[in-house]
N, CA, C and O atoms as a Maestro MAE file, in Angstrom:
{
 s_m_m2io_version
 :::
 2.0.0
}

f_m_ct {
 s_m_title
 :::
 protein
 m_atom[340] {
  # First column is atom index #
  i_m_mmod_type
  r_m_x_coord
  r_m_y_coord
  r_m_z_coord
  i_m_residue_number
  s_m_chain_name
  s_m_pdb_residue_name
  s_m_pdb_atom_name
  i_m_atomic_number
  :::
  1 25 -11.499 2.930 -7.533 1 A "MET " " N  " 7
  2 3 -10.347 3.779 -6.908 1 A "MET " " CA " 6
  3 2 -9.141 2.896 -6.652 1 A "MET " " C  " 6
  4 15 -9.180 1.753 -6.195 1 A "MET " " O  " 8
  5 25 -8.184 3.504 -6.968 2 A "ARG " " N  " 7
  6 3 -6.741 2.854 -6.522 2 A "ARG " " CA " 6
  7 2 -6.382 3.071 -5.010 2 A "ARG " " C  " 6
  8 15 -6.466 4.229 -4.602 2 A "ARG " " O  " 8
  9 25 -6.020 2.162 -4.195 3 A "ILE " " N  " 7
  10 3 -5.642 2.074 -2.841 3 A "ILE " " CA " 6
  11 2 -4.377 1.616 -2.834 3 A "ILE " " C  " 6
  12 15 -4.016 0.554 -3.341 3 A "ILE " " O  " 8
  13 25 -3.445 2.673 -2.066 4 A "ALA " " N  " 7
  14 3 -1.920 1.887 -1.547 4 A "ALA " " CA " 6
  15 2 -2.098 1.607 -0.457 4 A "ALA " " C  " 6
  16 15 -2.916 2.183 0.261 4 A "ALA " " O  " 8
  17 25 -1.165 0.399 -0.003 5 A "VAL " " N  " 7
  18 3 -0.734 -0.309 1.272 5 A "VAL " " CA " 6
  19 2 0.511 -0.013 1.611 5 A "VAL " " C  " 6
  20 15 1.367 -0.687 1.038 5 A "VAL " " O  " 8
  21 25 0.914 0.860 2.434 6 A "LEU " " N  " 7
  22 3 2.383 1.009 2.747 6 A "LEU " " CA " 6
  23 2 2.662 -0.236 3.779 6 A "LEU " " C  " 6
  24 15 1.958 -0.489 4.757 6 A "LEU " " O  " 8
  25 25 3.731 -0.904 3.405 7 A "GLY " " N  " 7
  26 3 4.146 -2.308 4.239 7 A "GLY " " CA " 6
  27 2 3.440 -3.585 3.649 7 A "GLY " " C  " 6
  28 15 2.213 -3.581 3.550 7 A "GLY " " O  " 8
  29 25 4.130 -4.608 3.280 8 A "THR " " N  " 7
  30 3 3.544 -5.722 3.064 8 A "THR " " CA " 6
  31 2 4.024 -6.814 4.219 8 A "THR " " C  " 6
  32 15 4.481 -7.893 3.840 8 A "THR " " O  " 8
  33 25 3.926 -6.554 5.464 9 A "GLY " " N  " 7
  34 3 4.279 -7.372 6.139 9 A "GLY " " CA " 6
  35 2 2.830 -8.007 6.616 9 A "GLY " " C  " 6
  36 15 1.867 -7.982 5.850 9 A "GLY " " O  " 8
  37 25 2.749 -8.589 7.966 10 A "SER " " N  " 7
  38 3 1.638 -9.537 8.104 10 A "SER " " CA " 6
  39 2 0.457 -8.282 8.183 10 A "SER " " C  " 6
  40 15 -0.467 -8.324 7.371 10 A "SER " " O  " 8
  41 25 0.514 -7.308 9.063 11 A "ILE " " N  " 7
  42 3 -0.620 -6.316 8.988 11 A "ILE " " CA " 6
  43 2 -0.968 -5.982 7.477 11 A "ILE " " C  " 6
  44 15 -2.041 -6.311 6.970 11 A "ILE " " O  " 8
  45 25 -0.072 -5.370 6.873 12 A "GLY " " N  " 7
  46 3 -0.271 -4.894 5.671 12 A "GLY " " CA " 6
  47 2 -1.044 -5.954 4.745 12 A "GLY " " C  " 6
  48 15 -2.113 -5.675 4.202 12 A "GLY " " O  " 8
  49 25 -0.314 -7.370 4.597 13 A "GLN " " N  " 7
  50 3 -1.028 -8.530 4.087 13 A "GLN " " CA " 6
  51 2 -2.530 -8.863 4.508 13 A "GLN " " C  " 6
  52 15 -3.407 -9.149 3.693 13 A "GLN " " O  " 8
  53 25 -2.715 -8.785 5.924 14 A "ARG " " N  " 7
  54 3 -4.047 -8.906 6.309 14 A "ARG " " CA " 6
  55 2 -5.094 -7.849 5.731 14 A "ARG " " C  " 6
  56 15 -6.229 -8.258 5.490 14 A "ARG " " O  " 8
  57 25 -4.751 -6.408 5.479 15 A "HIS " " N  " 7
  58 3 -5.295 -5.563 5.302 15 A "HIS " " CA " 6
  59 2 -5.462 -5.361 3.556 15 A "HIS " " C  " 6
  60 15 -6.454 -4.891 2.998 15 A "HIS " " O  " 8
  61 25 -4.323 -5.807 2.952 16 A "ILE " " N  " 7
  62 3 -5.059 -6.461 1.509 16 A "ILE " " CA " 6
  63 2 -5.889 -6.966 1.442 16 A "ILE " " C  " 6
  64 15 -6.942 -6.613 0.911 16 A "ILE " " O  " 8
  65 25 -5.602 -8.084 2.046 17 A "GLY " " N  " 7
  66 3 -6.964 -9.368 2.494 17 A "GLY " " CA " 6
  67 2 -8.275 -8.704 2.375 17 A "GLY " " C  " 6
  68 15 -9.053 -8.681 1.421 17 A "GLY " " O  " 8
  69 25 -8.341 -8.260 3.346 18 A "ASN " " N  " 7
  70 3 -9.616 -7.391 3.665 18 A "ASN " " CA " 6
  71 2 -10.315 -6.937 2.451 18 A "ASN " " C  " 6
  72 15 -11.399 -7.215 1.939 18 A "ASN " " O  " 8
  73 25 -8.840 -5.740 2.007 19 A "LEU " " N  " 7
  74 3 -9.722 -4.779 0.879 19 A "LEU " " CA " 6
  75 2 -10.199 -5.860 -0.609 19 A "LEU " " C  " 6
  76 15 -11.172 -5.569 -1.305 19 A "LEU " " O  " 8
  77 25 -9.462 -6.887 -0.839 20 A "LEU " " N  " 7
  78 3 -9.757 -7.638 -1.940 20 A "LEU " " CA " 6
  79 2 -11.025 -8.387 -1.482 20 A "LEU " " C  " 6
  80 15 -11.796 -8.644 -2.407 20 A "LEU " " O  " 8
  81 25 -11.422 -8.808 -0.206 21 A "HIS " " N  " 7
  82 3 -12.659 -9.474 0.108 21 A "HIS " " CA " 6
  83 2 -13.671 -8.540 -0.244 21 A "HIS " " C  " 6
  84 15 -14.626 -8.868 -0.949 21 A "HIS " " O  " 8
  85 25 -13.507 -7.344 0.227 22 A "LEU " " N  " 7
  86 3 -14.487 -6.094 0.230 22 A "LEU " " CA " 6
  87 2 -14.727 -5.882 -1.247 22 A "LEU " " C  " 6
  88 15 -15.586 -5.018 -1.420 22 A "LEU " " O  " 8
  89 25 -14.230 -6.406 -2.405 23 A "GLY " " N  " 7
  90 3 -14.227 -6.012 -3.542 23 A "GLY " " CA " 6
  91 2 -13.248 -4.812 -4.336 23 A "GLY " " C  " 6
  92 15 -13.423 -4.297 -5.440 23 A "GLY " " O  " 8
  93 25 -12.297 -4.614 -3.456 24 A "HIS " " N  " 7
  94 3 -11.426 -3.653 -4.480 24 A "HIS " " CA " 6
  95 2 -10.106 -4.322 -4.868 24 A "HIS " " C  " 6
  96 15 -9.296 -4.915 -4.156 24 A "HIS " " O  " 8
  97 25 -10.099 -4.071 -6.186 25 A "THR " " N  " 7
  98 3 -9.104 -4.835 -6.691 25 A "THR " " CA " 6
  99 2 -7.937 -4.174 -7.059 25 A "THR " " C  " 6
  100 15 -6.822 -4.695 -7.059 25 A "THR " " O  " 8
  101 25 -8.278 -2.635 -7.479 26 A "ASP " " N  " 7
  102 3 -7.315 -1.500 -8.057 26 A "ASP " " CA " 6
  103 2 -6.178 -1.441 -6.716 26 A "ASP " " C  " 6
  104 15 -6.261 -0.360 -6.133 26 A "ASP " " O  " 8
  105 25 -5.445 -2.111 -6.294 27 A "LEU " " N  " 7
  106 3 -4.359 -1.895 -5.152 27 A "LEU " " CA " 6
  107 2 -2.916 -1.959 -5.849 27 A "LEU " " C  " 6
  108 15 -2.568 -2.503 -6.897 27 A "LEU " " O  " 8
  109 25 -2.054 -1.065 -4.715 28 A "VAL " " N  " 7
  110 3 -0.825 -1.271 -5.070 28 A "VAL " " CA " 6
  111 2 -0.396 -1.342 -3.816 28 A "VAL " " C  " 6
  112 15 -1.033 -0.862 -2.878 28 A "VAL " " O  " 8
  113 25 1.058 -2.129 -3.656 29 A "ALA " " N  " 7
  114 3 1.414 -2.130 -1.938 29 A "ALA " " CA " 6
  115 2 2.841 -1.391 -2.172 29 A "ALA " " C  " 6
  116 15 3.373 -1.275 -3.276 29 A "ALA " " O  " 8
  117 25 3.267 -1.006 -1.184 30 A "VAL " " N  " 7
  118 3 4.910 -0.550 -1.376 30 A "VAL " " CA " 6
  119 2 5.542 -1.515 0.108 30 A "VAL " " C  " 6
  120 15 5.167 -1.735 1.259 30 A "VAL " " O  " 8
  121 25 6.529 -1.822 -0.647 31 A "SER " " N  " 7
  122 3 7.570 -2.886 0.095 31 A "SER " " CA " 6
  123 2 8.928 -2.120 0.149 31 A "SER " " C  " 6
  124 15 9.603 -1.855 -0.846 31 A "SER " " O  " 8
  125 25 9.191 -1.851 1.229 32 A "ARG " " N  " 7
  126 3 10.489 -0.725 1.414 32 A "ARG " " CA " 6
  127 2 11.609 -1.744 1.325 32 A "ARG " " C  " 6
  128 15 12.694 -1.449 0.824 32 A "ARG " " O  " 8
  129 25 11.291 -3.157 1.902 33 A "HIS " " N  " 7
  130 3 12.643 -3.811 2.492 33 A "HIS " " CA " 6
  131 2 12.682 -5.209 1.538 33 A "HIS " " C  " 6
  132 15 13.800 -5.724 1.548 33 A "HIS " " O  " 8
  133 25 11.860 -5.796 0.862 34 A "ARG " " N  " 7
  134 3 11.930 -6.992 -0.146 34 A "ARG " " CA " 6
  135 2 11.406 -6.234 -1.376 34 A "ARG " " C  " 6
  136 15 10.444 -5.473 -1.488 34 A "ARG " " O  " 8
  137 25 12.550 -6.773 -2.496 35 A "ARG " " N  " 7
  138 3 12.226 -6.342 -3.971 35 A "ARG " " CA " 6
  139 2 11.504 -7.487 -4.685 35 A "ARG " " C  " 6
  140 15 11.875 -8.629 -4.957 35 A "ARG " " O  " 8
  141 25 10.228 -6.755 -4.930 36 A "ARG " " N  " 7
  142 3 9.500 -8.000 -5.440 36 A "ARG " " CA " 6
  143 2 8.514 -7.307 -6.596 36 A "ARG " " C  " 6
  144 15 8.332 -6.163 -6.180 36 A "ARG " " O  " 8
  145 25 7.937 -7.437 -7.606 37 A "SER " " N  " 7
  146 3 7.193 -6.927 -8.239 37 A "SER " " CA " 6
  147 2 5.485 -7.433 -8.123 37 A "SER " " C  " 6
  148 15 4.598 -6.971 -8.841 37 A "SER " " O  " 8
  149 25 5.325 -8.245 -7.290 38 A "GLN " " N  " 7
  150 3 3.956 -8.340 -6.980 38 A "GLN " " CA " 6
  151 2 3.937 -9.383 -5.682 38 A "GLN " " C  " 6
  152 15 4.875 -10.050 -5.247 38 A "GLN " " O  " 8
  153 25 2.907 -9.325 -5.326 39 A "LEU " " N  " 7
  154 3 2.410 -10.088 -3.733 39 A "LEU " " CA " 6
  155 2 1.396 -11.064 -4.001 39 A "LEU " " C  " 6
  156 15 0.608 -10.629 -4.840 39 A "LEU " " O  " 8
  157 25 1.076 -12.384 -3.548 40 A "VAL " " N  " 7
  158 3 -0.045 -12.721 -3.601 40 A "VAL " " CA " 6
  159 2 -0.522 -13.160 -2.587 40 A "VAL " " C  " 6
  160 15 0.035 -13.968 -1.843 40 A "VAL " " O  " 8
  161 25 -1.924 -12.539 -2.392 41 A "VAL " " N  " 7
  162 3 -2.815 -12.320 -1.337 41 A "VAL " " CA " 6
  163 2 -4.138 -13.298 -1.229 41 A "VAL " " C  " 6
  164 15 -4.970 -12.733 -1.939 41 A "VAL " " O  " 8
  165 25 -4.561 -14.140 -0.844 42 A "ASP " " N  " 7
  166 3 -5.790 -14.793 -1.028 42 A "ASP " " CA " 6
  167 2 -5.758 -15.308 -2.822 42 A "ASP " " C  " 6
  168 15 -6.774 -15.181 -3.505 42 A "ASP " " O  " 8
  169 25 -4.698 -15.776 -3.295 43 A "GLY " " N  " 7
  170 3 -4.751 -16.120 -4.593 43 A "GLY " " CA " 6
  171 2 -4.845 -15.055 -5.633 43 A "GLY " " C  " 6
  172 15 -5.021 -15.384 -6.806 43 A "GLY " " O  " 8
  173 25 -4.732 -13.682 -5.256 44 A "GLN " " N  " 7
  174 3 -4.538 -12.813 -6.297 44 A "GLN " " CA " 6
  175 2 -3.378 -11.769 -6.142 44 A "GLN " " C  " 6
  176 15 -2.946 -11.270 -5.102 44 A "GLN " " O  " 8
  177 25 -3.037 -11.591 -7.263 45 A "ALA " " N  " 7
  178 3 -1.765 -10.941 -7.236 45 A "ALA " " CA " 6
  179 2 -1.970 -9.292 -6.932 45 A "ALA " " C  " 6
  180 15 -2.959 -8.742 -7.416 45 A "ALA " " O  " 8
  181 25 -1.278 -8.730 -6.345 46 A "VAL " " N  " 7
  182 3 -1.186 -7.560 -6.070 46 A "VAL " " CA " 6
  183 2 0.181 -6.587 -6.869 46 A "VAL " " C  " 6
  184 15 1.299 -6.866 -6.437 46 A "VAL " " O  " 8
  185 25 0.133 -5.797 -7.674 47 A "SER " " N  " 7
  186 3 1.630 -5.243 -7.747 47 A "SER " " CA " 6
  187 2 2.009 -4.387 -6.435 47 A "SER " " C  " 6
  188 15 1.304 -3.833 -5.592 47 A "SER " " O  " 8
  189 25 3.235 -4.486 -6.579 48 A "VAL " " N  " 7
  190 3 4.306 -4.097 -5.494 48 A "VAL " " CA " 6
  191 2 5.351 -3.030 -6.074 48 A "VAL " " C  " 6
  192 15 6.019 -3.336 -7.062 48 A "VAL " " O  " 8
  193 25 5.488 -1.838 -5.492 49 A "VAL " " N  " 7
  194 3 6.668 -1.079 -5.922 49 A "VAL " " CA " 6
  195 2 7.664 -0.938 -4.659 49 A "VAL " " C  " 6
  196 15 7.264 -1.428 -3.603 49 A "VAL " " O  " 8
  197 25 8.618 -0.464 -4.671 50 A "ASP " " N  " 7
  198 3 9.531 -0.446 -3.556 50 A "ASP " " CA " 6
  199 2 9.768 0.968 -3.138 50 A "ASP " " C  " 6
  200 15 10.730 1.176 -2.398 50 A "ASP " " O  " 8
  201 25 8.948 2.062 -3.549 51 A "ASN " " N  " 7
  202 3 9.485 3.284 -3.322 51 A "ASN " " CA " 6
  203 2 8.107 3.832 -3.015 51 A "ASN " " C  " 6
  204 15 7.330 3.272 -3.788 51 A "ASN " " O  " 8
  205 25 7.547 4.562 -2.339 52 A "ALA " " N  " 7
  206 3 6.193 5.442 -1.803 52 A "ALA " " CA " 6
  207 2 6.395 6.478 -2.717 52 A "ALA " " C  " 6
  208 15 5.306 6.860 -3.145 52 A "ALA " " O  " 8
  209 25 7.424 7.148 -3.237 53 A "ASP " " N  " 7
  210 3 7.158 8.007 -4.174 53 A "ASP " " CA " 6
  211 2 6.413 7.862 -5.379 53 A "ASP " " C  " 6
  212 15 6.140 8.792 -6.137 53 A "ASP " " O  " 8
  213 25 6.051 6.514 -5.556 54 A "ALA " " N  " 7
  214 3 5.671 6.064 -6.972 54 A "ALA " " CA " 6
  215 2 4.239 6.386 -6.398 54 A "ALA " " C  " 6
  216 15 3.532 7.048 -7.157 54 A "ALA " " O  " 8
  217 25 3.677 6.018 -5.152 55 A "VAL " " N  " 7
  218 3 2.407 6.428 -4.736 55 A "VAL " " CA " 6
  219 2 1.940 7.609 -4.384 55 A "VAL " " C  " 6
  220 15 0.738 7.783 -4.181 55 A "VAL " " O  " 8
  221 25 2.789 8.509 -4.275 56 A "TRP " " N  " 7
  222 3 2.544 9.946 -4.027 56 A "TRP " " CA " 6
  223 2 2.103 10.501 -5.045 56 A "TRP " " C  " 6
  224 15 1.069 11.168 -5.001 56 A "TRP " " O  " 8
  225 25 2.883 10.309 -6.277 57 A "SER " " N  " 7
  226 3 2.636 10.694 -7.588 57 A "SER " " CA " 6
  227 2 1.753 10.358 -8.285 57 A "SER " " C  " 6
  228 15 1.433 11.112 -9.204 57 A "SER " " O  " 8
  229 25 1.126 9.238 -8.112 58 A "ASP " " N  " 7
  230 3 0.155 8.818 -8.539 58 A "ASP " " CA " 6
  231 2 -1.090 8.948 -8.432 58 A "ASP " " C  " 6
  232 15 -1.728 8.307 -7.596 58 A "ASP " " O  " 8
  233 25 -1.572 9.697 -9.162 59 A "SER " " N  " 7
  234 3 -3.193 10.495 -9.199 59 A "SER " " CA " 6
  235 2 -4.319 9.803 -9.138 59 A "SER " " C  " 6
  236 15 -5.416 10.263 -8.820 59 A "SER " " O  " 8
  237 25 -4.003 8.357 -9.528 60 A "GLU " " N  " 7
  238 3 -5.197 7.471 -9.480 60 A "GLU " " CA " 6
  239 2 -5.157 6.891 -7.915 60 A "GLU " " C  " 6
  240 15 -6.014 6.035 -7.695 60 A "GLU " " O  " 8
  241 25 -4.437 7.174 -6.991 61 A "VAL " " N  " 7
  242 3 -4.125 6.668 -5.722 61 A "VAL " " CA " 6
  243 2 -5.075 7.801 -4.784 61 A "VAL " " C  " 6
  244 15 -4.646 8.915 -4.481 61 A "VAL " " O  " 8
  245 25 -6.450 7.279 -4.394 62 A "GLN " " N  " 7
  246 3 -7.047 8.083 -3.577 62 A "GLN " " CA " 6
  247 2 -6.984 7.884 -1.996 62 A "GLN " " C  " 6
  248 15 -7.240 8.692 -1.103 62 A "GLN " " O  " 8
  249 25 -6.563 6.557 -1.927 63 A "ALA " " N  " 7
  250 3 -6.406 6.198 -0.333 63 A "ALA " " CA " 6
  251 2 -5.114 5.329 0.190 63 A "ALA " " C  " 6
  252 15 -4.536 4.479 -0.486 63 A "ALA " " O  " 8
  253 25 -4.765 5.731 1.589 64 A "VAL " " N  " 7
  254 3 -3.681 4.732 1.834 64 A "VAL " " CA " 6
  255 2 -3.518 4.175 3.151 64 A "VAL " " C  " 6
  256 15 -3.503 4.878 4.162 64 A "VAL " " O  " 8
  257 25 -3.420 3.164 3.155 65 A "PHE " " N  " 7
  258 3 -3.399 2.395 4.182 65 A "PHE " " CA " 6
  259 2 -1.550 2.397 4.853 65 A "PHE " " C  " 6
  260 15 -0.598 1.933 4.225 65 A "PHE " " O  " 8
  261 25 -1.486 2.947 6.031 66 A "ILE " " N  " 7
  262 3 -0.483 2.987 6.392 66 A "ILE " " CA " 6
  263 2 -0.043 1.551 7.448 66 A "ILE " " C  " 6
  264 15 -0.345 1.652 8.637 66 A "ILE " " O  " 8
  265 25 0.488 0.573 7.091 67 A "CYS " " N  " 7
  266 3 1.023 -0.347 7.497 67 A "CYS " " CA " 6
  267 2 2.607 -1.136 7.831 67 A "CYS " " C  " 6
  268 15 3.015 -2.294 7.742 67 A "CYS " " O  " 8
  269 25 3.279 0.340 8.304 68 A "THR " " N  " 7
  270 3 4.565 0.222 8.187 68 A "THR " " CA " 6
  271 2 5.115 -0.032 9.875 68 A "THR " " C  " 6
  272 15 4.072 -0.178 10.513 68 A "THR " " O  " 8
  273 25 5.859 -0.101 10.474 69 A "PRO " " N  " 7
  274 3 6.256 0.029 11.738 69 A "PRO " " CA " 6
  275 2 5.896 1.471 12.237 69 A "PRO " " C  " 6
  276 15 5.972 2.580 11.709 69 A "PRO " " O  " 8
  277 25 5.507 1.057 13.362 70 A "THR " " N  " 7
  278 3 5.052 2.113 14.384 70 A "THR " " CA " 6
  279 2 5.665 3.705 14.021 70 A "THR " " C  " 6
  280 15 5.156 4.765 13.654 70 A "THR " " O  " 8
  281 25 6.992 3.247 14.331 71 A "VAL " " N  " 7
  282 3 7.897 4.647 14.281 71 A "VAL " " CA " 6
  283 2 7.498 5.320 13.004 71 A "VAL " " C  " 6
  284 15 7.340 6.528 13.176 71 A "VAL " " O  " 8
  285 25 7.301 4.947 11.865 72 A "ASP " " N  " 7
  286 3 7.336 5.763 10.504 72 A "ASP " " CA " 6
  287 2 5.657 6.156 10.209 72 A "ASP " " C  " 6
  288 15 5.255 6.737 9.201 72 A "ASP " " O  " 8
  289 25 4.917 5.743 11.208 73 A "HIS " " N  " 7
  290 3 3.499 5.962 11.096 73 A "HIS " " CA " 6
  291 2 3.348 7.774 10.751 73 A "HIS " " C  " 6
  292 15 2.839 8.358 9.793 73 A "HIS " " O  " 8
  293 25 3.916 8.201 11.780 74 A "LEU " " N  " 7
  294 3 3.595 10.023 11.582 74 A "LEU " " CA " 6
  295 2 4.467 10.679 10.240 74 A "LEU " " C  " 6
  296 15 3.934 11.593 9.611 74 A "LEU " " O  " 8
  297 25 5.386 10.339 9.964 75 A "ASN " " N  " 7
  298 3 6.171 10.656 8.940 75 A "ASN " " CA " 6
  299 2 5.368 10.074 7.439 75 A "ASN " " C  " 6
  300 15 5.153 10.860 6.516 75 A "ASN " " O  " 8
  301 25 4.975 8.607 7.361 76 A "ASP " " N  " 7
  302 3 4.282 8.078 6.471 76 A "ASP " " CA " 6
  303 2 2.742 9.009 6.232 76 A "ASP " " C  " 6
  304 15 2.278 9.336 5.140 76 A "ASP " " O  " 8
  305 25 2.244 9.254 7.382 77 A "ALA " " N  " 7
  306 3 0.711 10.018 7.152 77 A "ALA " " CA " 6
  307 2 1.056 11.508 6.728 77 A "ALA " " C  " 6
  308 15 0.250 12.023 5.953 77 A "ALA " " O  " 8
  309 25 2.315 12.392 7.193 78 A "ARG " " N  " 7
  310 3 2.105 13.483 6.675 78 A "ARG " " CA " 6
  311 2 2.419 13.645 5.157 78 A "ARG " " C  " 6
  312 15 2.071 14.549 4.397 78 A "ARG " " O  " 8
  313 25 3.147 12.562 4.920 79 A "ARG " " N  " 7
  314 3 3.624 12.450 3.202 79 A "ARG " " CA " 6
  315 2 2.292 12.323 2.602 79 A "ARG " " C  " 6
  316 15 2.014 13.066 1.660 79 A "ARG " " O  " 8
  317 25 1.317 11.358 3.091 80 A "ALA " " N  " 7
  318 3 0.053 11.048 2.456 80 A "ALA " " CA " 6
  319 2 -0.653 12.265 2.342 80 A "ALA " " C  " 6
  320 15 -1.146 12.441 1.228 80 A "ALA " " O  " 8
  321 25 -0.819 13.038 3.066 81 A "LEU " " N  " 7
  322 3 -1.627 14.073 3.314 81 A "LEU " " CA " 6
  323 2 -1.203 15.255 2.607 81 A "LEU " " C  " 6
  324 15 -1.997 16.058 2.118 81 A "LEU " " O  " 8
  325 25 0.404 15.389 2.539 82 A "THR " " N  " 7
  326 3 0.817 16.595 1.273 82 A "THR " " CA " 6
  327 2 0.478 15.882 0.159 82 A "THR " " C  " 6
  328 15 -0.195 16.563 -0.614 82 A "THR " " O  " 8
  329 25 0.638 15.037 -0.126 83 A "ALA " " N  " 7
  330 3 0.386 14.519 -1.482 83 A "ALA " " CA " 6
  331 2 -1.053 14.508 -1.601 83 A "ALA " " C  " 6
  332 15 -1.454 14.274 -2.741 83 A "ALA " " O  " 8
  333 25 -2.063 14.728 -0.586 84 A "GLY " " N  " 7
  334 3 -3.500 14.893 -1.130 84 A "GLY " " CA " 6
  335 2 -4.196 13.580 -0.990 84 A "GLY " " C  " 6
  336 15 -5.290 13.431 -1.533 84 A "GLY " " O  " 8
  337 25 -3.618 12.567 -0.268 85 A "LYS " " N  " 7
  338 3 -4.276 11.214 -0.430 85 A "LYS " " CA " 6
  339 2 -5.114 10.886 0.829 85 A "LYS " " C  " 6
  340 15 -5.733 9.825 0.899 85 A "LYS " " O  " 8
  :::
 }
 m_bond[339] {
  # First column is bond index #
  i_m_from
  i_m_to
  i_m_order
  :::
  1 1 2 1
  2 2 3 1
  3 3 4 2
  4 3 5 1
  5 5 6 1
  6 6 7 1
  7 7 8 2
  8 7 9 1
  9 9 10 1
  10 10 11 1
  11 11 12 2
  12 11 13 1
  13 13 14 1
  14 14 15 1
  15 15 16 2
  16 15 17 1
  17 17 18 1
  18 18 19 1
  19 19 20 2
  20 19 21 1
  21 21 22 1
  22 22 23 1
  23 23 24 2
  24 23 25 1
  25 25 26 1
  26 26 27 1
  27 27 28 2
  28 27 29 1
  29 29 30 1
  30 30 31 1
  31 31 32 2
  32 31 33 1
  33 33 34 1
  34 34 35 1
  35 35 36 2
  36 35 37 1
  37 37 38 1
  38 38 39 1
  39 39 40 2
  40 39 41 1
  41 41 42 1
  42 42 43 1
  43 43 44 2
  44 43 45 1
  45 45 46 1
  46 46 47 1
  47 47 48 2
  48 47 49 1
  49 49 50 1
  50 50 51 1
  51 51 52 2
  52 51 53 1
  53 53 54 1
  54 54 55 1
  55 55 56 2
  56 55 57 1
  57 57 58 1
  58 58 59 1
  59 59 60 2
  60 59 61 1
  61 61 62 1
  62 62 63 1
  63 63 64 2
  64 63 65 1
  65 65 66 1
  66 66 67 1
  67 67 68 2
  68 67 69 1
  69 69 70 1
  70 70 71 1
  71 71 72 2
  72 71 73 1
  73 73 74 1
  74 74 75 1
  75 75 76 2
  76 75 77 1
  77 77 78 1
  78 78 79 1
  79 79 80 2
  80 79 81 1
  81 81 82 1
  82 82 83 1
  83 83 84 2
  84 83 85 1
  85 85 86 1
  86 86 87 1
  87 87 88 2
  88 87 89 1
  89 89 90 1
  90 90 91 1
  91 91 92 2
  92 91 93 1
  93 93 94 1
  94 94 95 1
  95 95 96 2
  96 95 97 1
  97 97 98 1
  98 98 99 1
  99 99 100 2
  100 99 101 1
  101 101 102 1
  102 102 103 1
  103 103 104 2
  104 103 105 1
  105 105 106 1
  106 106 107 1
  107 107 108 2
  108 107 109 1
  109 109 110 1
  110 110 111 1
  111 111 112 2
  112 111 113 1
  113 113 114 1
  114 114 115 1
  115 115 116 2
  116 115 117 1
  117 117 118 1
  118 118 119 1
  119 119 120 2
  120 119 121 1
  121 121 122 1
  122 122 123 1
  123 123 124 2
  124 123 125 1
  125 125 126 1
  126 126 127 1
  127 127 128 2
  128 127 129 1
  129 129 130 1
  130 130 131 1
  131 131 132 2
  132 131 133 1
  133 133 134 1
  134 134 135 1
  135 135 136 2
  136 135 137 1
  137 137 138 1
  138 138 139 1
  139 139 140 2
  140 139 141 1
  141 141 142 1
  142 142 143 1
  143 143 144 2
  144 143 145 1
  145 145 146 1
  146 146 147 1
  147 147 148 2
  148 147 149 1
  149 149 150 1
  150 150 151 1
  151 151 152 2
  152 151 153 1
  153 153 154 1
  154 154 155 1
  155 155 156 2
  156 155 157 1
  157 157 158 1
  158 158 159 1
  159 159 160 2
  160 159 161 1
  161 161 162 1
  162 162 163 1
  163 163 164 2
  164 163 165 1
  165 165 166 1
  166 166 167 1
  167 167 168 2
  168 167 169 1
  169 169 170 1
  170 170 171 1
  171 171 172 2
  172 171 173 1
  173 173 174 1
  174 174 175 1
  175 175 176 2
  176 175 177 1
  177 177 178 1
  178 178 179 1
  179 179 180 2
  180 179 181 1
  181 181 182 1
  182 182 183 1
  183 183 184 2
  184 183 185 1
  185 185 186 1
  186 186 187 1
  187 187 188 2
  188 187 189 1
  189 189 190 1
  190 190 191 1
  191 191 192 2
  192 191 193 1
  193 193 194 1
  194 194 195 1
  195 195 196 2
  196 195 197 1
  197 197 198 1
  198 198 199 1
  199 199 200 2
  200 199 201 1
  201 201 202 1
  202 202 203 1
  203 203 204 2
  204 203 205 1
  205 205 206 1
  206 206 207 1
  207 207 208 2
  208 207 209 1
  209 209 210 1
  210 210 211 1
  211 211 212 2
  212 211 213 1
  213 213 214 1
  214 214 215 1
  215 215 216 2
  216 215 217 1
  217 217 218 1
  218 218 219 1
  219 219 220 2
  220 219 221 1
  221 221 222 1
  222 222 223 1
  223 223 224 2
  224 223 225 1
  225 225 226 1
  226 226 227 1
  227 227 228 2
  228 227 229 1
  229 229 230 1
  230 230 231 1
  231 231 232 2
  232 231 233 1
  233 233 234 1
  234 234 235 1
  235 235 236 2
  236 235 237 1
  237 237 238 1
  238 238 239 1
  239 239 240 2
  240 239 241 1
  241 241 242 1
  242 242 243 1
  243 243 244 2
  244 243 245 1
  245 245 246 1
  246 246 247 1
  247 247 248 2
  248 247 249 1
  249 249 250 1
  250 250 251 1
  251 251 252 2
  252 251 253 1
  253 253 254 1
  254 254 255 1
  255 255 256 2
  256 255 257 1
  257 257 258 1
  258 258 259 1
  259 259 260 2
  260 259 261 1
  261 261 262 1
  262 262 263 1
  263 263 264 2
  264 263 265 1
  265 265 266 1
  266 266 267 1
  267 267 268 2
  268 267 269 1
  269 269 270 1
  270 270 271 1
  271 271 272 2
  272 271 273 1
  273 273 274 1
  274 274 275 1
  275 275 276 2
  276 275 277 1
  277 277 278 1
  278 278 279 1
  279 279 280 2
  280 279 281 1
  281 281 282 1
  282 282 283 1
  283 283 284 2
  284 283 285 1
  285 285 286 1
  286 286 287 1
  287 287 288 2
  288 287 289 1
  289 289 290 1
  290 290 291 1
  291 291 292 2
  292 291 293 1
  293 293 294 1
  294 294 295 1
  295 295 296 2
  296 295 297 1
  297 297 298 1
  298 298 299 1
  299 299 300 2
  300 299 301 1
  301 301 302 1
  302 302 303 1
  303 303 304 2
  304 303 305 1
  305 305 306 1
  306 306 307 1
  307 307 308 2
  308 307 309 1
  309 309 310 1
  310 310 311 1
  311 311 312 2
  312 311 313 1
  313 313 314 1
  314 314 315 1
  315 315 316 2
  316 315 317 1
  317 317 318 1
  318 318 319 1
  319 319 320 2
  320 319 321 1
  321 321 322 1
  322 322 323 1
  323 323 324 2
  324 323 325 1
  325 325 326 1
  326 326 327 1
  327 327 328 2
  328 327 329 1
  329 329 330 1
  330 330 331 1
  331 331 332 2
  332 331 333 1
  333 333 334 1
  334 334 335 1
  335 335 336 2
  336 335 337 1
  337 337 338 1
  338 338 339 1
  339 339 340 2
  :::
 }
}
């Protein structure tokens, strides 16, 4: 199961670290502000995209962790639900 983490700030990185610790390695992160292709958390590289549309259209993504600023949570949750995540 692929899991997407929206947001790569401290909370997003903490959730990524927890997921990796639990054995989930098929992860993708979304960073709307920093342009990078990967993020290293606990020594493991996680791919990063800069647009959540890539997550919404990815049929492999089954779960989404919303780690964006609070003001964006409702919109991100609605988009995730609309995309069937």
